[in-house]
N, C-alpha and C positions, 0 to 999 in steps of 0.2 A: 371398443366398437366391435359389433358382431359382423363376421364375414363368413362366406361359405367355407365349409370345412376343407374342400379340395384346394381352395386358394391358400388357406393357412398351412396346410401340409406342404404345398409347393413352395411357399415362402420360407418354410423351415428347412428346405433343402432335402427333404425326405425323398421326393420324386416329383415328376412333372404333374401338372393338373390332370392330364389325361389318365396317367397311371394312378394318381391319387383317387380318382373316381372309382377305379377298379378295386382299390383297397377298401373303400367305403362299402361298396356293394358286397364285397366278400366278407364283411363283418370284422375287419381287422382294425377298425378305428373305434375308439371310445371317447366320450366326453363326460368328465366327472364320473368315471367308472360305469357309464351306461353305453353299451354298444350302439352305434348309429349306422344305419344302412341306407338312409335317404340322402340322395345327392343334393337336395335343397336345404339340408340341415345347416344351421349356422352356429358359430361359437365366438367367444371373445378370447383371443389368444393371451390377453393380459390378465384375465381372471380365471377362465376355465382350465381344467387339467385335461389336456388332449394327449392321448396315447395312440401309437401305431404299433401293433404287435406287442403291446404291453410296455413299450418304451415311451416315456414322456418326451414330447417334442417342444422345441423353443424356436421362436422366430428371431431371437437375438443372436446373430451370428455374422461372421465376416463373409461377404459375397466373394465367390471365386469364379473366374472365367478362364478356361483353358482351351488351347488348341493342341490337338494330338495328331501325329502322323501315324495313322493306323496301318499296321501291316496286314497282309492277307492271313487268314487263319485265326482271326479273333472275332468273337461275336460282340455286337453292340448292345449288350445288356448288363445289368448289375450282377446276374448269376445265370448259370446255364444248367438245365436239367441233364444234359448230355455230358456235363463236366468238361466242356471245351474251354480254352482260355478266353477270358473276356477283356475288354479294353480297360476295365478297372484294374486289372492285374498290372497294367503298364504304368499306373500312376499311384502306386502304393505309398509313396512318400508325401502325398498331398495331405495337409493337416485336417481338411474338412471333407465330409462325404459329398461327392459330386456324382452326377449322372449324365449320360449322353444326351445331346440335343439332336433329335432325329436319329437316323440310322445309316450305316454302311453295311452291305452284305458281308457275310463271313469270308467270301473269296475276294472282296473288293478292298482297295487300299486308299490311303489319302487322308485329307483333312477332315477331322471330326471335332466338334465343339463339345465341351463338357462344362457343367456349371452346377451351383446349388441355388441359383436364382430362378425361381419358378416363373416369375413374370417375364424375365429375359427369354427363357426357354420357350414360353408360350408364344411370344412375338416372333421368335426365329422360326417356329414351326407352323405359324398361322396358315391354313390352307389357301387363303385368298391373297395373302401378301408374301408369298415365298420369295426369299432372296435368290438372285441369280447364282447358280453354281456352275463352275467350269470343270469339265472332265476331259481326261485323255483316255481314249478307248482303243484297244487293239481287237480287231475282229478277224475272223477267218475268211479268207478270200479277199478279193479286191472289189471295192465299191465303184459301180459304174456311174456315169453322169445321170442316167435315168433314175437310178436308185437314190442318188443324192437329191434329185428334184423331188422324188416321192417322199423322202424323209423330211425335207423342208416343208412340204405341204401337210405332212402328218400321216402316221400309220395307225390304223384303227385297231384297238385292243378291246378286250372284254369289258374293262373298267374305264375306258376313255380313249383319248388320242395321245399317242407319243409324238411330240412335235419339238425336236431339238432346234436350237437357234445357233446361228453362226458356225455351221459345220465346216470344218477345214480338214483336208487330207494333209497330214504331216509327212508321211513316208509310206512306201508300199513295196511289195514284191509279189511274186506269183501266188504265194500262199497266205499272206496276211496284209493288213493295212492298219496304220495308226491314224486315228482321227482326234480332233479336238472339237468340243461342242459345249454349248451352254444350255442349261435346263433349269426351269423354275418349278417343276412339279416334284412332288415327294412320294409318289405312289411306290409301293413295294416292288423292287427289282425292275423298274420300268425301263431302264436302259437295256438291260439284258433281254427282257421280253420284247422290246421294240425292235431291236436288231434281229432277233430270232424270227420275228414276224416278217422282217424284210429279207430273210434268207441267209443271215450271217450270225454265227455263234460268237459271243464275246469271249475272248481268251484272257483279257486282262482289262481291269477298270480302275482308274486312279482319279480321285477327286482332288483337283489342284487348288481350288479356292471357293470361298463362300463370301459373296459380296466383295468387300475390299480386303478381306483377310485371305492370305495365301500361304502355302507351305514354305515357299522360299527355300532356305537352306536347312530346314528342319529335317533331321535324319529319321528314317523309318524306325518306329517304336519310341521316338522321343517326343517330348511335349514342352510347352512353355506357357506362361501366363499371357493372356491378351493384354495389350496396353489400353489405357483409358481412351486413347484416340481411336483404336480399333473398335472398342465397345460402342463408342459414340457413333462411329461410321455405320456400324451394323444397325443400330437403333434408328439412326436418321434415315437409312435406306428404307426401313420398314415404313416410317412415317411418310416418306416421299411416295412410295408405292401406294399407300392408303389413299393419299390425296388424288 
């Protein structure tokens, strides 16, 4: 059965659909030795020979789902032109090639999902049905009641509104304040940009959970496989949000 190339590439665990589209446009994908650059192009994974960067791909593989406790100082990419350490360096003993689902900034820490299941990754990152994500944030200075109200109403940014949910002050002193909040948006560095717009620089940012999956006792730099129950809960959450 013929399917769009980006879907086949994603299902083969090469990369997410979004990045697969970039591979196609860049001329790095061929079907039966013919380079394909059109995003609407289709192929039959059971019949056609599909290659990415000259390597033949196959959709016949074991699906892997991982939760990683990302430390600060790692980039959430497969490779980095600046030669900084990547999250892939932390999971070198995983038997299949996996890639990050979404992102965490270089300076940010916490829960990150990785997989070789393109459909799963697509659902987790869908812009309309983003799963709730819980963060602990340390900001410079102390957050006033008026600032709390303003954040709850939303802070205007160039690319939209930063509107965290369930903001709680955990502890504070004269110089800094620890907060806990929930966010459903996935815009680049939106928490850091949102607090800076409100007059407070983020000193530390830790993602504690995505949906029903949390860090719990997972040590920094360590990883584990998601359970079948957790995978089901994540997918069910997306379905519920969609309805």
